[in-house]
PQR file with spaces between the fields and no chain letter, atoms N, CA, C, O and H, PARSE charges and radii, in Angstrom:
ATOM       1  N    MET     1      51.119  -17.999  -33.133 -0.4000 1.5000
ATOM       2  CA   MET     1      50.461  -17.027  -34.505 -0.0000 2.0000
ATOM       3  C    MET     1      51.465  -15.911  -34.428  0.5500 1.7000
ATOM       4  O    MET     1      51.877  -15.501  -33.342 -0.5500 1.4000
ATOM       5  N    ARG     2      51.802  -15.489  -35.419 -0.4000 1.5000
ATOM       6  CA   ARG     2      53.119  -14.316  -35.688 -0.0000 2.0000
ATOM       7  C    ARG     2      52.172  -13.656  -36.900  0.5500 1.7000
ATOM       8  O    ARG     2      51.398  -14.242  -37.657 -0.5500 1.4000
ATOM       9  H    ARG     2      51.466  -15.822  -36.300  0.4000 1.0000
ATOM      10  N    ARG     3      52.483  -12.308  -36.825 -0.4000 1.5000
ATOM      11  CA   ARG     3      52.063  -11.396  -37.743 -0.0000 2.0000
ATOM      12  C    ARG     3      52.709  -10.249  -38.593  0.5500 1.7000
ATOM      13  O    ARG     3      53.519   -9.636  -37.897 -0.5500 1.4000
ATOM      14  H    ARG     3      53.112  -11.832  -36.210  0.4000 1.0000
ATOM      15  N    ASP     4      52.636   -9.847  -39.635 -0.4000 1.5000
ATOM      16  CA   ASP     4      53.064   -9.488  -40.437 -0.0000 2.0000
ATOM      17  C    ASP     4      52.680   -8.020  -40.711  0.5500 1.7000
ATOM      18  O    ASP     4      51.476   -7.835  -40.885 -0.5500 1.4000
ATOM      19  H    ASP     4      51.978  -10.345  -40.200  0.4000 1.0000
ATOM      20  N    HIS     5      53.499   -6.928  -40.782 -0.4000 1.5000
ATOM      21  CA   HIS     5      52.733   -5.672  -41.405 -0.0000 2.0000
ATOM      22  C    HIS     5      53.103   -5.583  -42.947  0.5500 1.7000
ATOM      23  O    HIS     5      54.064   -6.250  -43.330 -0.5500 1.4000
ATOM      24  H    HIS     5      54.478   -7.079  -40.641  0.4000 1.0000
ATOM      25  N    GLN     6      52.634   -5.062  -43.556 -0.4000 1.5000
ATOM      26  CA   GLN     6      52.710   -4.723  -44.740 -0.0000 2.0000
ATOM      27  C    GLN     6      51.756   -4.477  -45.721  0.5500 1.7000
ATOM      28  O    GLN     6      50.721   -5.081  -46.004 -0.5500 1.4000
ATOM      29  H    GLN     6      51.853   -4.521  -43.245  0.4000 1.0000
ATOM      30  N    PRO     7      52.583   -2.910  -46.465 -0.5600 1.5000
ATOM      31  CA   PRO     7      51.747   -1.898  -47.112  0.2800 2.0000
ATOM      32  C    PRO     7      50.929   -2.333  -48.078  0.5500 1.7000
ATOM      33  O    PRO     7      51.343   -2.922  -49.076 -0.5500 1.4000
ATOM      34  N    ILE     8      49.601   -2.050  -47.829 -0.4000 1.5000
ATOM      35  CA   ILE     8      48.849   -2.112  -49.552 -0.0000 2.0000
ATOM      36  C    ILE     8      49.108   -0.655  -50.369  0.5500 1.7000
ATOM      37  O    ILE     8      48.878    0.434  -49.844 -0.5500 1.4000
ATOM      38  H    ILE     8      49.264   -1.572  -47.018  0.4000 1.0000
ATOM      39  N    GLU     9      49.531   -0.789  -51.490 -0.4000 1.5000
ATOM      40  CA   GLU     9      49.158    0.404  -52.778 -0.0000 2.0000
ATOM      41  C    GLU     9      48.143    1.348  -52.791  0.5500 1.7000
ATOM      42  O    GLU     9      48.109    2.558  -52.570 -0.5500 1.4000
ATOM      43  H    GLU     9      49.718   -1.674  -51.916  0.4000 1.0000
ATOM      44  N    ASN    10      46.980    0.159  -53.231 -0.4000 1.5000
ATOM      45  CA   ASN    10      46.127    0.669  -53.267 -0.0000 2.0000
ATOM      46  C    ASN    10      45.524    1.859  -52.263  0.5500 1.7000
ATOM      47  O    ASN    10      45.486    2.988  -52.753 -0.5500 1.4000
ATOM      48  H    ASN    10      47.008   -0.824  -53.410  0.4000 1.0000
ATOM      49  N    ASP    11      45.224    1.752  -51.400 -0.4000 1.5000
ATOM      50  CA   ASP    11      44.148    1.954  -50.578 -0.0000 2.0000
ATOM      51  C    ASP    11      45.092    2.687  -48.933  0.5500 1.7000
ATOM      52  O    ASP    11      45.334    1.897  -48.021 -0.5500 1.4000
ATOM      53  H    ASP    11      45.255    0.835  -51.002  0.4000 1.0000
ATOM      54  N    SER    12      45.609    4.552  -48.766 -0.4000 1.5000
ATOM      55  CA   SER    12      46.426    4.225  -47.963 -0.0000 2.0000
ATOM      56  C    SER    12      45.596    4.292  -46.755  0.5500 1.7000
ATOM      57  O    SER    12      46.201    4.708  -45.767 -0.5500 1.4000
ATOM      58  H    SER    12      45.413    5.193  -49.507  0.4000 1.0000
ATOM      59  N    ASP    13      44.022    3.903  -46.537 -0.4000 1.5000
ATOM      60  CA   ASP    13      43.333    4.170  -45.516 -0.0000 2.0000
ATOM      61  C    ASP    13      43.250    2.789  -44.769  0.5500 1.7000
ATOM      62  O    ASP    13      42.615    2.655  -43.723 -0.5500 1.4000
ATOM      63  H    ASP    13      43.530    3.565  -47.339  0.4000 1.0000
ATOM      64  N    THR    14      44.326    1.207  -45.729 -0.4000 1.5000
ATOM      65  CA   THR    14      44.490    0.390  -44.959 -0.0000 2.0000
ATOM      66  C    THR    14      45.375   -0.431  -45.377  0.5500 1.7000
ATOM      67  O    THR    14      46.050   -0.700  -46.370 -0.5500 1.4000
ATOM      68  H    THR    14      44.843    1.316  -46.578  0.4000 1.0000
ATOM      69  N    THR    15      45.107   -0.856  -43.980 -0.4000 1.5000
ATOM      70  CA   THR    15      47.152   -2.102  -44.638 -0.0000 2.0000
ATOM      71  C    THR    15      46.345   -3.459  -44.392  0.5500 1.7000
ATOM      72  O    THR    15      45.215   -3.720  -43.981 -0.5500 1.4000
ATOM      73  H    THR    15      44.558   -0.638  -43.173  0.4000 1.0000
ATOM      74  N    GLY    16      47.460   -4.215  -44.839 -0.4000 1.5000
ATOM      75  CA   GLY    16      47.483   -5.648  -45.154 -0.0000 2.0000
ATOM      76  C    GLY    16      48.224   -6.438  -43.934  0.5500 1.7000
ATOM      77  O    GLY    16      49.424   -6.519  -44.195 -0.5500 1.4000
ATOM      78  H    GLY    16      48.378   -4.002  -45.172  0.4000 1.0000
ATOM      79  N    TYR    17      47.968   -6.911  -42.963 -0.4000 1.5000
ATOM      80  CA   TYR    17      48.402   -7.838  -41.956 -0.0000 2.0000
ATOM      81  C    TYR    17      48.037   -9.328  -42.030  0.5500 1.7000
ATOM      82  O    TYR    17      46.958   -9.893  -41.850 -0.5500 1.4000
ATOM      83  H    TYR    17      46.993   -6.845  -42.751  0.4000 1.0000
ATOM      84  N    THR    18      49.469   -9.882  -42.402 -0.4000 1.5000
ATOM      85  CA   THR    18      48.738  -11.605  -43.001 -0.0000 2.0000
ATOM      86  C    THR    18      49.357  -12.208  -41.187  0.5500 1.7000
ATOM      87  O    THR    18      50.443  -11.875  -40.714 -0.5500 1.4000
ATOM      88  H    THR    18      50.345   -9.423  -42.548  0.4000 1.0000
ATOM      89  N    PHE    19      48.624  -12.856  -40.681 -0.4000 1.5000
ATOM      90  CA   PHE    19      48.100  -13.655  -40.112 -0.0000 2.0000
ATOM      91  C    PHE    19      48.547  -14.588  -40.011  0.5500 1.7000
ATOM      92  O    PHE    19      47.712  -15.435  -40.330 -0.5500 1.4000
ATOM      93  H    PHE    19      47.742  -13.127  -41.065  0.4000 1.0000
ATOM      94  N    HIS    20      50.201  -15.390  -39.504 -0.4000 1.5000
ATOM      95  CA   HIS    20      50.638  -17.401  -40.106 -0.0000 2.0000
ATOM      96  C    HIS    20      50.173  -17.694  -38.370  0.5500 1.7000
ATOM      97  O    HIS    20      50.364  -17.037  -37.346 -0.5500 1.4000
ATOM      98  H    HIS    20      50.879  -14.702  -39.245  0.4000 1.0000
ATOM      99  N    PHE    21      49.335  -19.293  -38.706 -0.4000 1.5000
ATOM     100  CA   PHE    21      49.016  -20.021  -37.642 -0.0000 2.0000
ATOM     101  C    PHE    21      48.958  -21.661  -38.275  0.5500 1.7000
ATOM     102  O    PHE    21      48.878  -21.873  -39.485 -0.5500 1.4000
ATOM     103  H    PHE    21      49.180  -19.827  -39.538  0.4000 1.0000
ATOM     104  N    GLN    22      48.991  -22.309  -37.667 -0.4000 1.5000
ATOM     105  CA   GLN    22      48.892  -24.108  -37.710 -0.0000 2.0000
ATOM     106  C    GLN    22      48.043  -24.480  -37.923  0.5500 1.7000
ATOM     107  O    GLN    22      47.029  -23.887  -37.555 -0.5500 1.4000
ATOM     108  H    GLN    22      49.056  -22.137  -36.684  0.4000 1.0000
ATOM     109  N    ILE    23      47.958  -25.722  -38.666 -0.4000 1.5000
ATOM     110  CA   ILE    23      46.843  -26.503  -38.220 -0.0000 2.0000
ATOM     111  C    ILE    23      46.730  -28.315  -38.101  0.5500 1.7000
ATOM     112  O    ILE    23      46.848  -28.961  -39.142 -0.5500 1.4000
ATOM     113  H    ILE    23      48.782  -26.204  -38.965  0.4000 1.0000
ATOM     114  N    SER    24      46.586  -28.762  -37.279 -0.4000 1.5000
ATOM     115  CA   SER    24      46.426  -30.003  -37.063 -0.0000 2.0000
ATOM     116  C    SER    24      45.932  -31.071  -37.748  0.5500 1.7000
ATOM     117  O    SER    24      44.864  -31.498  -37.307 -0.5500 1.4000
ATOM     118  H    SER    24      46.490  -28.237  -36.433  0.4000 1.0000
ATOM     119  N    ASN    25      46.660  -31.962  -39.254 -0.4000 1.5000
ATOM     120  CA   ASN    25      46.042  -32.822  -40.008 -0.0000 2.0000
ATOM     121  C    ASN    25      46.653  -34.001  -39.874  0.5500 1.7000
ATOM     122  O    ASN    25      47.813  -34.176  -40.246 -0.5500 1.4000
ATOM     123  H    ASN    25      47.527  -31.616  -39.612  0.4000 1.0000
ATOM     124  N    ARG    26      45.864  -34.990  -39.286 -0.4000 1.5000
ATOM     125  CA   ARG    26      46.101  -36.686  -39.160 -0.0000 2.0000
ATOM     126  C    ARG    26      47.684  -36.223  -38.640  0.5500 1.7000
ATOM     127  O    ARG    26      48.673  -36.018  -39.343 -0.5500 1.4000
ATOM     128  H    ARG    26      44.921  -34.848  -38.984  0.4000 1.0000
ATOM     129  N    GLY    27      47.568  -36.154  -37.422 -0.4000 1.5000
ATOM     130  CA   GLY    27      48.753  -35.867  -36.848 -0.0000 2.0000
ATOM     131  C    GLY    27      49.892  -35.083  -37.300  0.5500 1.7000
ATOM     132  O    GLY    27      50.845  -35.208  -36.531 -0.5500 1.4000
ATOM     133  H    GLY    27      46.765  -36.320  -36.851  0.4000 1.0000
ATOM     134  N    ALA    28      50.062  -34.499  -38.053 -0.4000 1.5000
ATOM     135  CA   ALA    28      51.119  -33.522  -38.435 -0.0000 2.0000
ATOM     136  C    ALA    28      50.419  -31.762  -38.901  0.5500 1.7000
ATOM     137  O    ALA    28      49.445  -31.546  -39.623 -0.5500 1.4000
ATOM     138  H    ALA    28      49.288  -34.397  -38.678  0.4000 1.0000
ATOM     139  N    ARG    29      51.013  -31.073  -38.434 -0.4000 1.5000
ATOM     140  CA   ARG    29      51.147  -30.015  -38.045 -0.0000 2.0000
ATOM     141  C    ARG    29      51.203  -29.312  -39.457  0.5500 1.7000
ATOM     142  O    ARG    29      52.210  -29.729  -40.030 -0.5500 1.4000
ATOM     143  H    ARG    29      51.804  -31.248  -37.848  0.4000 1.0000
ATOM     144  N    GLN    30      50.407  -28.266  -40.368 -0.4000 1.5000
ATOM     145  CA   GLN    30      50.579  -28.104  -41.243 -0.0000 2.0000
ATOM     146  C    GLN    30      50.203  -26.083  -40.755  0.5500 1.7000
ATOM     147  O    GLN    30      49.433  -25.555  -39.953 -0.5500 1.4000
ATOM     148  H    GLN    30      49.589  -27.928  -39.903  0.4000 1.0000
ATOM     149  N    ALA    31      51.575  -25.353  -42.095 -0.4000 1.5000
ATOM     150  CA   ALA    31      51.202  -24.207  -42.025 -0.0000 2.0000
ATOM     151  C    ALA    31      50.346  -22.916  -42.505  0.5500 1.7000
ATOM     152  O    ALA    31      50.754  -22.665  -43.639 -0.5500 1.4000
ATOM     153  H    ALA    31      52.201  -25.781  -42.747  0.4000 1.0000
ATOM     154  N    CYS    32      49.476  -22.112  -42.193 -0.4000 1.5000
ATOM     155  CA   CYS    32      48.965  -21.303  -42.715 -0.0000 2.0000
ATOM     156  C    CYS    32      48.982  -19.661  -42.731  0.5500 1.7000
ATOM     157  O    CYS    32      49.396  -18.771  -41.988 -0.5500 1.4000
ATOM     158  H    CYS    32      49.145  -22.315  -41.272  0.4000 1.0000
ATOM     159  N    SER    33      48.415  -19.738  -43.784 -0.4000 1.5000
ATOM     160  CA   SER    33      48.478  -17.636  -43.240 -0.0000 2.0000
ATOM     161  C    SER    33      46.829  -17.042  -44.480  0.5500 1.7000
ATOM     162  O    SER    33      46.318  -17.248  -45.581 -0.5500 1.4000
ATOM     163  H    SER    33      48.079  -20.461  -44.388  0.4000 1.0000
ATOM     164  N    VAL    34      46.714  -16.402  -43.469 -0.4000 1.5000
ATOM     165  CA   VAL    34      45.844  -15.106  -44.331 -0.0000 2.0000
ATOM     166  C    VAL    34      45.981  -13.542  -44.514  0.5500 1.7000
ATOM     167  O    VAL    34      46.729  -12.641  -44.134 -0.5500 1.4000
ATOM     168  H    VAL    34      47.129  -16.235  -42.575  0.4000 1.0000
ATOM     169  N    LYS    35      45.496  -13.613  -44.854 -0.4000 1.5000
ATOM     170  CA   LYS    35      45.863  -11.868  -45.409 -0.0000 2.0000
ATOM     171  C    LYS    35      44.330  -11.191  -44.821  0.5500 1.7000
ATOM     172  O    LYS    35      43.209  -11.676  -44.972 -0.5500 1.4000
ATOM     173  H    LYS    35      44.888  -14.345  -45.162  0.4000 1.0000
ATOM     174  N    VAL    36      44.666  -10.072  -44.198 -0.4000 1.5000
ATOM     175  CA   VAL    36      43.577   -9.245  -43.373 -0.0000 2.0000
ATOM     176  C    VAL    36      44.102   -7.539  -43.714  0.5500 1.7000
ATOM     177  O    VAL    36      45.199   -7.116  -43.348 -0.5500 1.4000
ATOM     178  H    VAL    36      45.577   -9.678  -44.076  0.4000 1.0000
ATOM     179  N    GLN    37      43.400   -6.966  -44.238 -0.4000 1.5000
ATOM     180  CA   GLN    37      43.080   -5.714  -45.178 -0.0000 2.0000
ATOM     181  C    GLN    37      42.523   -5.130  -43.997  0.5500 1.7000
ATOM     182  O    GLN    37      41.403   -5.606  -43.807 -0.5500 1.4000
ATOM     183  H    GLN    37      42.509   -7.309  -44.535  0.4000 1.0000
ATOM     184  N    ALA    38      42.901   -4.152  -42.977 -0.4000 1.5000
ATOM     185  CA   ALA    38      42.259   -2.912  -42.181 -0.0000 2.0000
ATOM     186  C    ALA    38      42.700   -1.719  -41.895  0.5500 1.7000
ATOM     187  O    ALA    38      43.415   -1.310  -42.810 -0.5500 1.4000
ATOM     188  H    ALA    38      43.810   -3.765  -43.131  0.4000 1.0000
ATOM     189  N    PRO    39      42.578   -0.865  -40.904 -0.5600 1.5000
ATOM     190  CA   PRO    39      42.991    0.143  -40.675  0.2800 2.0000
ATOM     191  C    PRO    39      44.220    0.508  -39.818  0.5500 1.7000
ATOM     192  O    PRO    39      45.231    1.189  -39.992 -0.5500 1.4000
ATOM     193  N    SER    40      43.621   -0.352  -38.660 -0.4000 1.5000
ATOM     194  CA   SER    40      44.719   -0.871  -37.806 -0.0000 2.0000
ATOM     195  C    SER    40      45.096   -2.395  -37.395  0.5500 1.7000
ATOM     196  O    SER    40      44.379   -3.191  -38.002 -0.5500 1.4000
ATOM     197  H    SER    40      42.800   -0.905  -38.518  0.4000 1.0000
ATOM     198  N    ILE    41      45.991   -2.987  -36.562 -0.4000 1.5000
ATOM     199  CA   ILE    41      46.476   -4.026  -35.613 -0.0000 2.0000
ATOM     200  C    ILE    41      44.958   -4.789  -35.121  0.5500 1.7000
ATOM     201  O    ILE    41      44.608   -5.937  -35.397 -0.5500 1.4000
ATOM     202  H    ILE    41      46.573   -2.341  -36.069  0.4000 1.0000
ATOM     203  N    GLN    42      44.251   -3.833  -34.368 -0.4000 1.5000
ATOM     204  CA   GLN    42      43.789   -4.095  -33.547 -0.0000 2.0000
ATOM     205  C    GLN    42      42.469   -4.550  -34.256  0.5500 1.7000
ATOM     206  O    GLN    42      41.991   -5.675  -34.111 -0.5500 1.4000
ATOM     207  H    GLN    42      44.535   -2.901  -34.144  0.4000 1.0000
ATOM     208  N    ASP    43      41.905   -3.522  -35.070 -0.4000 1.5000
ATOM     209  CA   ASP    43      41.035   -4.011  -36.223 -0.0000 2.0000
ATOM     210  C    ASP    43      40.864   -5.321  -36.837  0.5500 1.7000
ATOM     211  O    ASP    43      39.804   -5.937  -36.945 -0.5500 1.4000
ATOM     212  H    ASP    43      42.293   -2.608  -35.188  0.4000 1.0000
ATOM     213  N    ALA    44      42.177   -5.728  -37.279 -0.4000 1.5000
ATOM     214  CA   ALA    44      42.566   -6.971  -38.154 -0.0000 2.0000
ATOM     215  C    ALA    44      42.174   -7.888  -37.253  0.5500 1.7000
ATOM     216  O    ALA    44      41.058   -8.406  -37.201 -0.5500 1.4000
ATOM     217  H    ALA    44      43.038   -5.228  -37.192  0.4000 1.0000
ATOM     218  N    THR    45      43.446   -8.170  -36.265 -0.4000 1.5000
ATOM     219  CA   THR    45      43.206   -8.700  -35.018 -0.0000 2.0000
ATOM     220  C    THR    45      41.517   -9.134  -34.293  0.5500 1.7000
ATOM     221  O    THR    45      41.186  -10.256  -33.909 -0.5500 1.4000
ATOM     222  H    THR    45      44.353   -7.749  -36.307  0.4000 1.0000
ATOM     223  N    THR    46      40.659   -7.872  -34.270 -0.4000 1.5000
ATOM     224  CA   THR    46      39.662   -8.370  -34.141 -0.0000 2.0000
ATOM     225  C    THR    46      38.809   -9.410  -35.565  0.5500 1.7000
ATOM     226  O    THR    46      38.371  -10.554  -35.446 -0.5500 1.4000
ATOM     227  H    THR    46      40.928   -6.960  -34.582  0.4000 1.0000
ATOM     228  N    PHE    47      38.799   -8.600  -36.734 -0.4000 1.5000
ATOM     229  CA   PHE    47      38.169   -9.609  -37.740 -0.0000 2.0000
ATOM     230  C    PHE    47      38.843  -11.220  -37.925  0.5500 1.7000
ATOM     231  O    PHE    47      38.305  -12.137  -38.545 -0.5500 1.4000
ATOM     232  H    PHE    47      39.155   -7.671  -36.831  0.4000 1.0000
ATOM     233  N    PHE    48      40.460  -11.285  -37.044 -0.4000 1.5000
ATOM     234  CA   PHE    48      40.909  -12.616  -37.919 -0.0000 2.0000
ATOM     235  C    PHE    48      39.676  -13.116  -35.794  0.5500 1.7000
ATOM     236  O    PHE    48      39.281  -14.262  -35.578 -0.5500 1.4000
ATOM     237  H    PHE    48      40.896  -10.540  -36.540  0.4000 1.0000
ATOM     238  N    ARG    49      39.570  -12.611  -35.354 -0.4000 1.5000
ATOM     239  CA   ARG    49      38.802  -13.695  -34.013 -0.0000 2.0000
ATOM     240  C    ARG    49      37.630  -14.143  -34.692  0.5500 1.7000
ATOM     241  O    ARG    49      37.290  -15.305  -34.915 -0.5500 1.4000
ATOM     242  H    ARG    49      39.891  -11.680  -35.529  0.4000 1.0000
ATOM     243  N    GLN    50      37.007  -12.990  -35.019 -0.4000 1.5000
ATOM     244  CA   GLN    50      35.859  -12.848  -35.064 -0.0000 2.0000
ATOM     245  C    GLN    50      35.490  -13.407  -36.178  0.5500 1.7000
ATOM     246  O    GLN    50      34.402  -12.950  -36.527 -0.5500 1.4000
ATOM     247  H    GLN    50      37.283  -12.046  -34.838  0.4000 1.0000
ATOM     248  N    ASN    51      36.060  -14.489  -37.171 -0.4000 1.5000
ATOM     249  CA   ASN    51      35.958  -15.033  -38.077 -0.0000 2.0000
ATOM     250  C    ASN    51      36.985  -16.036  -37.815  0.5500 1.7000
ATOM     251  O    ASN    51      37.476  -16.614  -38.784 -0.5500 1.4000
ATOM     252  H    ASN    51      36.944  -14.859  -36.887  0.4000 1.0000
ATOM     253  N    TRP    52      37.345  -16.298  -36.730 -0.4000 1.5000
ATOM     254  CA   TRP    52      38.194  -18.151  -36.981 -0.0000 2.0000
ATOM     255  C    TRP    52      37.220  -19.209  -37.444  0.5500 1.7000
ATOM     256  O    TRP    52      37.655  -20.131  -38.134 -0.5500 1.4000
ATOM     257  H    TRP    52      36.947  -15.828  -35.942  0.4000 1.0000
ATOM     258  N    ALA    53      36.326  -19.171  -37.221 -0.4000 1.5000
ATOM     259  CA   ALA    53      35.656  -20.629  -37.647 -0.0000 2.0000
ATOM     260  C    ALA    53      36.110  -20.614  -39.090  0.5500 1.7000
ATOM     261  O    ALA    53      37.140  -21.149  -39.500 -0.5500 1.4000
ATOM     262  H    ALA    53      35.973  -18.422  -36.661  0.4000 1.0000
ATOM     263  N    THR    54      35.075  -19.823  -39.947 -0.4000 1.5000
ATOM     264  CA   THR    54      35.200  -19.522  -41.218 -0.0000 2.0000
ATOM     265  C    THR    54      36.591  -19.616  -41.557  0.5500 1.7000
ATOM     266  O    THR    54      36.731  -20.463  -42.439 -0.5500 1.4000
ATOM     267  H    THR    54      34.238  -19.388  -39.615  0.4000 1.0000
ATOM     268  N    ILE    55      37.633  -19.111  -41.227 -0.4000 1.5000
ATOM     269  CA   ILE    55      39.211  -19.446  -41.574 -0.0000 2.0000
ATOM     270  C    ILE    55      39.995  -20.416  -41.382  0.5500 1.7000
ATOM     271  O    ILE    55      41.076  -20.670  -41.913 -0.5500 1.4000
ATOM     272  H    ILE    55      37.519  -18.424  -40.510  0.4000 1.0000
ATOM     273  N    GLU    56      39.006  -21.333  -40.051 -0.4000 1.5000
ATOM     274  CA   GLU    56      39.310  -22.356  -40.131 -0.0000 2.0000
ATOM     275  C    GLU    56      39.012  -23.642  -40.939  0.5500 1.7000
ATOM     276  O    GLU    56      39.839  -24.530  -41.144 -0.5500 1.4000
ATOM     277  H    GLU    56      38.127  -21.126  -39.619  0.4000 1.0000
ATOM     278  N    LEU    57      37.401  -23.635  -41.486 -0.4000 1.5000
ATOM     279  CA   LEU    57      37.205  -24.158  -42.123 -0.0000 2.0000
ATOM     280  C    LEU    57      37.759  -24.526  -43.157  0.5500 1.7000
ATOM     281  O    LEU    57      38.036  -25.614  -43.661 -0.5500 1.4000
ATOM     282  H    LEU    57      36.729  -22.913  -41.320  0.4000 1.0000
ATOM     283  N    MET    58      37.979  -22.747  -43.595 -0.4000 1.5000
ATOM     284  CA   MET    58      38.585  -22.607  -45.349 -0.0000 2.0000
ATOM     285  C    MET    58      40.411  -23.940  -45.659  0.5500 1.7000
ATOM     286  O    MET    58      41.032  -24.688  -46.414 -0.5500 1.4000
ATOM     287  H    MET    58      37.753  -21.863  -43.185  0.4000 1.0000
ATOM     288  N    ALA    59      40.322  -23.306  -44.392 -0.4000 1.5000
ATOM     289  CA   ALA    59      41.959  -24.269  -44.506 -0.0000 2.0000
ATOM     290  C    ALA    59      42.639  -25.323  -44.524  0.5500 1.7000
ATOM     291  O    ALA    59      43.674  -25.660  -45.099 -0.5500 1.4000
ATOM     292  H    ALA    59      39.817  -22.698  -43.778  0.4000 1.0000
ATOM     293  N    ARG    60      41.429  -26.159  -43.317 -0.4000 1.5000
ATOM     294  CA   ARG    60      41.001  -26.989  -43.633 -0.0000 2.0000
ATOM     295  C    ARG    60      40.800  -27.477  -44.915  0.5500 1.7000
ATOM     296  O    ARG    60      41.649  -28.217  -45.411 -0.5500 1.4000
ATOM     297  H    ARG    60      40.588  -25.885  -42.850  0.4000 1.0000
ATOM     298  N    ASP    61      39.750  -27.153  -45.551 -0.4000 1.5000
ATOM     299  CA   ASP    61      39.120  -27.852  -46.860 -0.0000 2.0000
ATOM     300  C    ASP    61      40.733  -27.370  -47.692  0.5500 1.7000
ATOM     301  O    ASP    61      41.274  -28.372  -48.160 -0.5500 1.4000
ATOM     302  H    ASP    61      39.060  -26.551  -45.149  0.4000 1.0000
ATOM     303  N    GLY    62      41.283  -26.477  -47.858 -0.4000 1.5000
ATOM     304  CA   GLY    62      43.034  -26.312  -48.288 -0.0000 2.0000
ATOM     305  C    GLY    62      43.279  -27.474  -48.040  0.5500 1.7000
ATOM     306  O    GLY    62      44.484  -27.428  -47.790 -0.5500 1.4000
ATOM     307  H    GLY    62      40.843  -25.663  -47.478  0.4000 1.0000
ATOM     308  N    LEU    63      42.907  -28.699  -47.914 -0.4000 1.5000
ATOM     309  CA   LEU    63      44.324  -29.216  -46.741 -0.0000 2.0000
ATOM     310  C    LEU    63      43.267  -30.686  -47.305  0.5500 1.7000
ATOM     311  O    LEU    63      43.899  -31.741  -47.370 -0.5500 1.4000
ATOM     312  H    LEU    63      41.929  -28.736  -48.118  0.4000 1.0000
ATOM     313  N    ALA    64      42.273  -30.735  -47.558 -0.4000 1.5000
ATOM     314  CA   ALA    64      41.958  -31.905  -48.316 -0.0000 2.0000
ATOM     315  C    ALA    64      41.804  -31.697  -49.784  0.5500 1.7000
ATOM     316  O    ALA    64      41.533  -32.648  -50.518 -0.5500 1.4000
ATOM     317  H    ALA    64      41.760  -29.878  -47.505  0.4000 1.0000
């Protein structure tokens, strides 16, 4: 998993963190990413991990 740090123009208290991951789909890997707005990388990582089930479901629905 790779994380990119990109500032968001709207709010100075939060930053956008992009998490890149791969999902296996019918024997092939598919690259996916999700952007999380949070005040720190630790908060963004916690949010990503706590919501992984929903993120994975949305990613798989997008592949179908």
